[in-house]
N, C-alpha and C positions, 0 to 999 in steps of 0.2 A: 345267595346263589342268583336269584332274579337281577339283583342290582349289578353282580360283576357282569352279568350278560349285556344289561343295557348300556353301561359304560365299554364293554367290548364294541358294542353295536353303533354308539355314538362315536369311538374313535375310529371305526372303519369309515362309517359316512363322511366324516370328516377329509379324510384320507381320500375316499372318492372323489369329494368336492374339489379338494386341489389338484386331483389328477385330470380333472375334465378339460376337455379339449377347450369349451369356450372361455373358462377362466384363464387357461393359458395364453389364448390369444387375446382377452381383455388384458394381462398383465403385461404381455410385449407392448401392446398398444398403448399403455400407460405409462410405460418406460421410456416408448418413442417419444410420447407429448412431451413428456417431463425432460428429455434430453434436448428436445429441438427447442421448447422455450428455454431451458438453459444458455443455449448456443445464441438464441437471439437476442437474450438480456446480456449477455456478454457482449456480444458483436456490435448490440446497439450503444452499449457504453463505451467501445474501444470507439466507434464512429464518432459519438458525440465530443469525446474528448480531443478527436483529430480535428474536426472541423473548428472547433471552439479554441484550439490551442491551449486548452485547458489542461491541470493536472490535477485536479481536483479527482475524487472517488465517484466516478460516472456511475457505476454498479449500486451504490449506496444511493444516490439520486433516483435511481429508476426504481428502486425497490421501496423507497421512503418515498414522503410527501414531496413534490416538485414546489419551487419557489413562485408563488404567485405574482404574475406581473403587476408593478405598480401603475396605476392608469393616471391620466389626466384628465379631468371632466368625465370620468367614464369610459376613456378610449385608451388605446395602449396602439402606438404607431411603430410599422415595421418598414425600415427603406430596403427594397428589392433593386438589386444591382446587377445587369446583365454585362457579359464581355467576351471577348475572343478567348482571354486565358492568357497568362503569363509565358513569355517565350515565343508567343504567335506572331506572324509577320502582320503589319497593317496596324499597328496600335493594339498590341494586346490586353495592355491595362487600361485602354479607353472605357468609359461607360457607355454601351450603345442601349441600354436600357436605365431609364431611372423612374423609379415609381416608388410611392408610398400606400403602403396597405393600412389603412385605419379601421381598427375593430372597435365596435360598440355594443357588447354583451347585452346590456340592458335593455336594448331597443331591437337586439338581434340583425345589427347593418354592419355592411362594410363597404370602406369608400375606398377605391383605387385612382390615384392623383398621380396624372404624369406630368413629367418635366422634360421638355425638349433637350437634346445634348448640346444644341447649338446656342444655349442661353448664355451671356455673357457675364460673367461673375468676378469677384474678387476672391481668389485664392484664399482660402483660410489661413490665417497666421501669416501673411505675406502681404506684400503691397502690390503685386501682381494680380493681373487682370487676365482671363483665359475662358475659354469656353469650359462650363460646368462638366462636361464628359472628361476633360483632362485632371481634375480636382483628384481622382482616387490614383489616376496614375503618378502624379506629382509626388503625393505622398506615400505611395506603397513600393513606388521604384527605388531603387538604390539602396536596398536592404532597409529602409526606415520601417516599413511593415505599418502604417499609422493611415492608410487608405481608408478603411471603414469610419475610425473616428471624427476623419476631417471631413468626409463625405456626410455623416450625421448632423456635424455642424453646419455644414454649407446647408444642408435641406433644413435643419431647423429654421434657419436666418430666412430661408425663402417660404417657407411654408407658415411659420410661425409654431408649427406643432413641435411639442417634445418628442424626438425621435428616440425612442425606448432601444431598439436593436436594429440591427441590419443583416442582410444576408446576401451574399455577391455568390453567382454561379456562371460559370464559363460557357461558351457556346457547345463544347465536347459534353458537359454535365446535363446540358437543357436536352439537348438531341437524345442523348441515351435514355434520359428520364422518361421521354415521350414514347420511345420504343420500349421500355421495362414496362409500361402500364398497359401497352398494346396499341397506342397510337390515340388521337382526338379527331373527334367529329367538328368540321366547322360547316355552317351553311351559308353559302354566296348567292344573293339574289341575282347577279350577275357575274360572269366570268373575271378572273384575276389574272393580269398579266406583270411580268416584269421582264424584259427581253434586253434590258441595257447594262443594269449594274452589275451583272455577273458573268460577263462575257470576258474580261480580263480576268484570267486566272481558272476559268471554266468551273466557278461555284455552283451550285445548282443545276448543274447541265448547261451552263452558261445561256441559257434562255428559260424562265420558269413561268408556267401559268397553270390555272386551276381552271377547271368547268363551272359553270352555274349549278346551283343543286348542293346538296350534302355530300362535301370529301370528306373523307377518312385519310387523316394524314399522319403520315410515320414522323420519327422524328427529324430527316432531313428535310421534308416538304415542311414540317410546323417551324423551323429554323429559318428555310427559305421566305415563307410567308411571314415571319414575323421580323425579317431583316430588312426586306424590300423596300425600298422608298424613292427611288429615282424615277418613276413613272407616275407616281403618287407626290408623297412628301412625307416629312420625318412624323408631324402629326399624326396623319393617317397609320403610321408604323405603330404610335403609341397604342392607338386605338386597336389596332390588330392583335399586339401583344397582350392588351388586356382581354381579349375576345379568346387566345388560348389558353392564357392564364385560368381563367374560368373554368376551360372545359379540364383543364389539366386538375385543377382541385377536384373536380367531380370525380374523376378517375380515381385520384388518389386516395380518398376516402370511401371508395366504393367496397363494398364485401367483396366483390371479387378480386380486388388486389390485396386486401387486408388479409384474407383467407389463403393465399397462393404463397407457398413457402419460396417457390423459385424467384416470383416477382419481387418479394420482400426482400430476399436476400440479395436480388441483382439492384435492387434501390438502395439499399444500405452500403452497397459497393460503390455504387456512382456518387452518392452523395460524401462519400469518404474522399473520394478521388478530386473532387470538382466543385466542392461546396465551401464557402468561408463564412464565419460568422462570428459575432463578439459576444453569442448567448452562450452562458455555462451550461452543462449537461442537466444541472437542476433547474436553472431558468427557463431551458427547453422543454423539459419534462411540465413544468407548472404553464408553461404555455400551452401545450398541447391539451393538458387537462383543461384549462380555460375555456380554449375557443374551439376544441372539437366537437362540445357540445352546440356550437350555432348550428342548428338544420334549418336549410333552406333560407338562409340570411339573405336579406335586401341587399342587393350589391348595387351601389351608386359609383358611377364613372366622371371623373373630371380630368379633362386633358387642357391644358395650357398650352396654346397656339397663337399664330400669327393673325390675330383678328381681335375687334372690338371685345367680344364676347371671351376671346381667348385670352385676354389681357396682356399679351406679348405685341412687339412690334420690330420691323426691321429698323434700324436708326438711322436719322437722315444723313447723316455722314460717319463712316465708320473708320476712315483712314487707310483705308487698305487691309483691314483685318479679314476681309473676304465676308460669307455669311455669320451672321450674327443675329441674336435676339435680344432685346433690352425690354423691362416692363414698360409697358403704356405710361403709367405714372412718372416713369424717368429710372436713369440707369442706377442700377443698387436700390430703388425703391420698391421695397417687394410689398407695401402694405394691401395692395390690392390681392395679391396672390395669398397674402395671409389671412384676408379676411374669408376669401374664398374657402380656402383650406379649413379653418377653424369652423366654419359655418357650412360646411359641405353636406350634412344630414339634413339641415334646416332651410336651406335656400333651396330655389327653384331648380330643377333638375337641370344639368346640361342638356341640351336637345340632340346636338350634332356628334356623339359619342360612339355612331355605328360608322366603320369603316365606308370609305367612299366607294362608291360604285361607277367603275372604269365603263366608259362606252367607246364606241368605234373598233377598229382592228387593231391588234397591237403592231406597233411600230418595230421596222425590220431591226434585227441586233447590230450594235454597233460593232464596227471592226476591231479585231483585236490590236492592241497596240503593239509594236515591235520595236 
């Protein structure tokens, strides 16, 4: 008798437990969490396949173990390319930004190595010479789709580094990515201005300027700051691009970004529409797993430029080729650049990696050409 009462009591208490409001709320939250996690897993897999051009099962790559990057002397090197974008006016496939990010997890260091777009090179697999910014366009255009592997080959020749992978992003993707993370902060000891370059076409408002102090840049302003060069130079632009890249990296890996559904969903959409890479989904997951653990890594900067320490020069005679640069050691002789790249973590740090501090009042805007 008492046993059946106890069993009835137990049954009713269980019923009451499942009917409790707190449990229902918990169940709804759990279901929503699983749905969101499933959505992000599916969408991430879809995006990874899209940007890599892979037909592999990205979902199984995300749920399984990623392919660990194969390092050379403990380093993995990724080529980063920035350009206007296909079908854009003004040379949409010309590489505006050319940089190698070299990761050394053993010593928790990252090197950013920038090469100016005016470096005069032999275009891979041809007998032609041209500026390095044209290599990607030469091999990507006309439906060939070989821009990334040929740029990897070119940069491997210049730096002596084994280029493991490459990532190309267009201007639209860069601008939207900055906006998606809520902008980035850049501190300027002096005001920065570019009143000539953007007049034609009225880009960046025609005349672009930032005051001294800490500037919070949205996507448009960050892109203008990264592109400006006429009143400074291409080398200074490379240094500013490295500053913005470091600021963007900090924002992308911050808890606030990773925990925000709308931000992550927006970032995935941006990447899918504006980024191209030769990594498979499996390789991307392995790369993330290995390098996301690099907290507060020491970042070393190297910018090849027109100076003795920059290892490049304007040739004595260029036969009407316009403004070009060649290695100080001689045209197509990259021995010094290779030594600097291979030993970037052990050689004395380059001292002039900070962007130039402009002085004087900005020049008046140039008249618009008609």
